[in-house]
C-alpha positions, 0 to 999 in steps of 0.5 A: 496512516494520517487517517487517525488525526481526523477523527472521524465521526462513526457509528454506533456500530463502531463505538468499540473501535472509538478509543483506537487513536488513543488506545494503541498510539505511541507504544514505547520504543525499543530500548535496544536497537541493535538486533532491529532491521535497518528500516526499523532503526531508520524510524525510530532514530528518524530526527528530520520530518515526521513519520508516523507508522504502526510498529508492525508495518516495518518488518512488512516493510522489509519483507516485501520491499527489501528485494527492491533496495539499491535498485533503479526501481520506480516507487509511488506513495500515495499520501505525503503527510510530514514528509517523513515516510519519503525521507524514510524511503530515501535512506532505506532504498538509497540513491538510486530509487525514484520516488514520487509521492501524492498528497491532495493537501497544498501544503505539501508541495513543501518537500517536492525535491526534499527526498523526492518528487512531490505532485499535489492532486487527489488519488480519485483522479485517473488522470492525475494518477496517469500523468504522475505515471508518465512522468516517473517512466512507470512504476514498480512499487505502490504504496498506498498511505492516502485518504483511506476511503475505500472508494478511493483506494479501490479507484486507485487500484484500478488506474495503478496495478495495470500500470504496474510493472511485472514483478512489481508490489502493490502495497495497502495499508491501513485497511482497518479502515476499510471496516468503518461506515464513515470511511466509505466501508464496514464489514462486509460492504459491497463497496469495501476494498477488501471486498475487492481483495476477496473478490481477487481470490476467487479471481486467481482461482478462475480455472476451477470455477465457472464465474470468471474474473470480475476484478477487470484491473487484475485479470491474470496478472496477480501472483500472489495476495499476502494479508497481515493486519491493516496491510494486504500486499499484491504481487504482480505477475502475468499467471500463465494456465496452471499445468500439472504432471506425473513423473516417476516410474511405472509400477 
């Protein structure tokens, strides 16, 4: 969520969020960590590279990424920032995780080889993204915590979701920025990622209307969409045509 450090200029219609950084930053740490999940404990006890997360994201990571812990899965994180997130993932998932992070900031290259591999390039560059996935040998998990620009989120999704392995998870966080014009979005903006997500919901139900599927990257492969405050999660699975039956004794 490094966009909070950038202090973008917002339009008058966005005055109500001008104090977002200050009003919500640095809530109190839990006094008792014993009842927290493993990833929450890792976050609150972090003493290595800086990791910056909204508190309510942590149980969502546990919910959606938890089934992949301890397995040889491949994860791509868009946005390296200060390296702490990669460190958290390594500690939480375990040694079998194949972990890559990408960032446009060349200074992030210093984190390469520490908790995972880091490649410098833009999430807006399809060729770069495909090269990274090729190097990884495929992807099972994607976490987009990159530029938060609507156009960049959409372009990354259009490239990466088709490359995501079946059974994989595609998570985009900090989508509240999608409602700000300074990030190329806005409420009900036609170019926002949230508008694309709403289209995916319609596409999932294409069996029942005559408008087809308009998000080509997700065609016939979105098993579920989960929307939380500032986080969107898409599950990838091939979707067969729906069927229904009747069972039971006749009257």
